[in-house]
N, C-alpha and C positions, 0 to 999 in steps of 0.2 A: 667731577664730572669727566673731564680729559684724562683725568687716571684710569678710570673705569674704560672708559674708550679704550685707550693704549691695552689696557688689559684683555680685553675682549681682541683688540686686534692682532695680539701676542697669541693666543691662543686657538684663534682661528687661521693664523698661518700654520699650525702644526707644529709649533717650536717645544722639544721635550720640558715641559714645568715638570719640578721634583717640588714633593711635599718634604714638610722641616722632618717628619718620620723617616721616610726612604733617606733625607742626607745623613742624620743618626746613627741608620743604621750603616748604612755603606761606608761611613768613619769606624763604628765599632769594627766590622766586618775588618776592615782591610787592617787596623791597630790590632786586634787579636791574631791575626794571620801572619805578622810581622816578628817574624822570630828573636828580630834581633830585640826585643823589647817584652818577651816575654821568657820567663826562666833566670830573672839576672838580681843580682844581689844590688840591695839598693842601701847606703847609707848614712845617716843622716840622725837626727834630734826630734823626738817627739814632742809635739804641743798642739793644744786644741785639742784633746784625749777627751771621747766619751766611751765608757762602760754601759751600752743600753742592755736594756731589761732582758729583749729576746737573747742574749747572750754574744751580739756581734760586739765589735771593738771598732769607733771610729776613729782615725787622728789624720793629724798633717805632720810630715817628714819633709824638715826642711836642712840647707846648709846655711853658707854664710850671703847668698845671693837669691836664694829663691825655696819655695814650698810645692810639694803635692799631696792633694788631699789620698789617703790610703783606708782600707776597707779592710778589716781582719776579722771573715765571718765563724760561727760558732762553729763548725766544725771542721775548722782548721785551729782556731786558737785555743780548743781544748786538749789539743796532744802538747800546748806548751804548761808544764807544771814549774813550782817552784818560785816563776817570775812575774808579776805582777807591772802590765809598762803603768810608765805614771811620766808626765810632762818631761822635760828636762833628759828624759833618755837619752843613747847616744845608742844605737842599736841597728844590728845588718838586718834587714828587712828579703825575706827572697817570697819573688811572685812574679807578676805580670799586667802590663798596663789595657787597661778595659775601658768603655764607652758607658758612660751613666746617661741612656737614650730620652729620658726624661729631660733632664736640664739642660742634655746635647755639650757636657764637659766629662774630664777625661779622669781616669782615678788610675792607684796602684793596685791589684789585691795581691791582700799577703797571705803567702801559706805557709811562711814559716821564718821565727824572728829568732835570733840569738844577740847576746849582750856583743857591744863593739871590739869587747877585747879579745871575744873567741871568734868574730867574725873568722877572722884569714883562718885561722888552722881549721874551722871548719866546714870554710870553701874549698882547702885543701883533700878535707878528706872525700868531699862530695865529688869533685873529680878522680880521686884516687877511685872510689866507688865505679867509677861511672868508668873507669877505663879497665877494671878487673871483672866487672860483670859481662862487658864487652868481650870480653879471651873468652867467657866461657869457666872464669874461675869459681863463681858459685851457682854451678848451673844445678840443678834440685839432681837430676840424672846419675852424678855423679857422687852422691851422696850415699856413705857406708851404714849399712845395722851397725850397730852396736852388738858385744858378742850377751848372750844370755846369760851366762853361767863363766866368768873372767876370773882365773886365778892369780893372775897377776895387773896389779896395775900400775900407771906408772905416771907420774905428778910429775908439772914441771912449773914451779912459785917459787914463792923466797920458801930459805929456810927457816926463816923465825916468824914470818907473818901466822896473823889470824888462818889463814886460809887453808894451809896444810894441816892445822892442827883441826879442823873444822873440817877435813876429807878423814883422816883419818878414826875421829874420835865415831863420825858418823861411819865409816865401811866399817869399821871394826864392831861398832853397834848390831851392823846388821847381818854379818859374815865376819868373824871372830878371827877365821884362818884364813882370811884373804892378804895375799902379799904387797906391800907394797912398796914402790921404788920412787924416791925421791932423784931428781934433777935437780939442784939450787941453782937462782938466778933469779939475776936483777930485774923487779918488775916495772920499773919507773926511776927516772931520771939517766942521767950520762952513763950510756953501755947498756942498758937496758934490752935493746932491740936485740943488739947482736950475742944477747946474755939467755934471751929467751927462745932467739933460733938455736946456738949452739945446743940448750938446754933439749929441745924437742929432736934435735935429730939423734942425740946421745939416746935418748928412752927408744928411738927405732931399731937400736941395735940388736940383729937375734939371737945375739947373746945371753940377752936379760930375759927373751922370753914371755913379753910383755903381749898383752891380749887389749888393752885399750890406754887410749893415752887422757890422761883429763888435764889441761894447760890453762892458767890465768894468774887471779891475787882475788883480794877481798875489796869492797866497796872503795871510794875516792873520789877527788875531785876529776873532772873534764879534764883536764892538764895532766893528773895522774893515771889518767888513761891512756895516756895516747900513744904510748909504745905498743898498745894493741890494734892501733889503726895506723901503724907505719904499712907499708909495702913487706920490707922481709920481712918481718912477722904473720904479716896476712898469708903471704905464698907459704911459708914454712909449714900454717895451720892445712892450705890445701895440698900440699907436696908430702904430708905424713905418710907411709906406706902404713902402716896401724891406726885403727879408725882412733878421731882426736875429740873431743868435746871443751867448747868453751867454754869459760867459767870465770865472767870474769864481773864481778858483782856492779851493778849497775844501779841506778833509778828509772832514766828517763832513756838515755842515748845508751844504741847499742852498738859497740864495735865491729868494725870489719870484720875480725877473728871469728864472732860469732858467725858471719856468714860465709866463710870459706870451712870452717869444721865442720865433719858431720854430724854436730848436733851441740848445742846449746844450750845453757843452763844459768839463769840468774846470779846466783852462788855459788862459789863451791862446794857450799854442804848441800846445795840442790843436784850440782853435778854427782855426789857419792852416791845419795839417791836414787841417782838413774841410771847409774853403772853396778851399784852392787846389790846382786838381790838379796834378800833376808832369808836368814839361811831357814828359819822355825816357817815360813812359808815354802820353799823346796824340800823338806821336810814332811810339812802336812802334802802337798800334794803327791808326795815320792808314797805316802803313805796309800793317800786314796786310788793312785794310779795301782799300789800290789793291791790294793783291797779289788778293783774291777778288774785287774785280770787273773788273779787268783778266784774271783767269781766266773767269768769267762771260762777259763781253763776248767772249773769242777763242770761248770754246766756242759761244757763238748764233752768230755770225760763222760760225765754220766750217759750222752746221748750215745757215743762210741758202744760204750757198754750196754747200752739195749742193745742198740742195734745187733751185737754182736751173739748175744742171748738171742735175740728170734731166730737168727740165722743156724744160731748151733741147735734150735729146736725145733726147724722146719723138716716138711720130711725132704723137701730137697736135700738137705745137708745129708741126713741115714742116706738116703737110697736117690743119688744124682740123674741115677737114670728117669726118673720121676719128672725131670724135668721137660724130657723128649715124649713122655706121653700122649700130653694135653697137645701139643703140637701137630703131633703123629695122627691124632685122632681127628683133628682140627682138619688136617690133610684130608684123612678117606673121606669125611663128611665134605668138603670143597669137592675132590672127584666125582664122586657121586651127586652132587650137585650137578656138576657140569656136565657130567653125564648123561643124566637127566634130561637136561636142559640143551642139548644139541640134539639128541634125539626129538623129543618134541619140536624141535626148528628142522629138522628132516624131514617128518611126517607132516607136518604142514607145508613145507615145498612142494612136498610132493603132490598133496593135493591143490593146488596152485597150480602146477603143471597138468595135474588131467583134466582141470577148468579150458585148456587153450591145447587139447587134442584135435580139434578141429580145423585149427587155422592153415594145415597146407589145405586142405580143402577147399578154404574159402580163400587162399593165395593163386591156387591154381585156377577159380572159374573169375578170379578179377585179373588175374592176364589173360588169359584168355576174351574177355570184354572189350578189355585196351585194347590189344592185339586188331583185334577189327576195326575198332574205333580208328586205330592208327591206320589201317591199309582204307580205310575209307578219305582219311584225310590225305592219304600220299598222293590216293588217284583224284581225287579235288584238287591237287597241290602241282599234279602234273599237268592240267589241263589248263590252268592258269599261267602253265610258265612259258619260256621261249621256246626249250628243245619240245616241248608239246603241241606247241605251232606248229615247230616243222614238222613235225612226225606228221601233221593233218595235209600236210601237202603246202605247205607256203616257202617261204625261201627270205631270208634278209639282204638289205646292200649295206653294204661299208665302203666308204671311200678310203683312198689311201692314208688318209691321217687319223682309223681307227674310229671313226664316227658314224653313227648308223643314218640313214638315209631313210628323212619320214616322210618328203613330199617330193613331188618331180621338178618343184622350183628349186631345189637345192642342187641341182645339177649340171654339166654345161657337158653342149656339144663334144663328142670329142673323149671326154674322161673317163679311165681308165676305174673299173669299179671291182668291187669283191663281192661276190655272192654266196652265202655261207647258206646249206641245204642240212638236211634231219642227218646224212650221211655224206658228210666231205664238202670242199667250198671249190668256186671256178671265179676266174679271171674273165671280164666283159668290158666294149666300150661303148657307149650313147652314141647311137647313129642317129635317133629321132628321139624328141620331146614331146609329149601330146598332156596336157594338164587334164584334161577327159580320159572316162574311159572309152 
């Protein structure tokens, strides 16, 4: 009871009381927004692994002192082929920290896994990929289309490897007359990077007249393909003045040269198929185009002949002046119709004017009537006007300030006033004031 009373006191005081869900959600948001523990590589030994029937993989990753629970969800682990995770494996796991809110425990969500032996190389490759991507080296807008019908292709690969044999075999099968120029190079091990770069630069020499370049090698282990993940080689692909195809045989991981090239293929033979068209298909297309062109030209020729025949057999062709006969005739008819129409309009206008011949008489009568009315009104107006009043013998008295005197009360004895008559005016001095007649 004492504890319950204490809880009631805390709630009634307005203190912000958190729920467990709110706390776990807040911790989850903080951890997932902390960039320092997101997108990191974690190294350790696998223990307590469980391959769930849903496809998810759960395990712990431990070192000498600590361990952390890890989740490797199905959509992420399906990309990992050829490796089955087991207890005791030393791995590098790429991912970030999250919170399993129902239990209030934190875990590491794995996005990719590599064996520890390859881990450092893969981290370096990933760092280089991000660097070159930021420079725009892999920008899709920089990719150039491959020529539809190359005459000469250049190949940068090992002179004795299976790659050049596959390319020659596929290319000559598809187009026997294709020209192939090989720039031999070392494709793995010491000196491979400089050798590949030199081969690509040599094939870019305009003297060879190369239309497209295939650069790569056959399949191999992760370490065997490392030369095509090196920065100088990747930049050589990106800086090639001639469209270039990356043809590095691989099963899982694509080398960075694939991202830098204008196009890429999973194997050298697939690259040859992509670059070299099939001659038989081209010939079939040419025959079909020739047939369509001949058909179109034949139809057009027949149409022109028919038009010429109609023109040559027409009356206009035999008698060119005939082309003017119908327009001249139509012109005559138009003039005749226009003249008749104008005459009709003129007659109707005259008839309408005849109906208004009495208007001058009516106008004079109305004018005389209004003149007489104006005289009467003018006479009445004169009777009511001040001038009319003065004409009848009255006069107006006006003070020096120009105001009319309407009552004797407004005057003062000895004051000078002005008298206005119908004809002229006079000055007078007030000698006596009477308020009655």
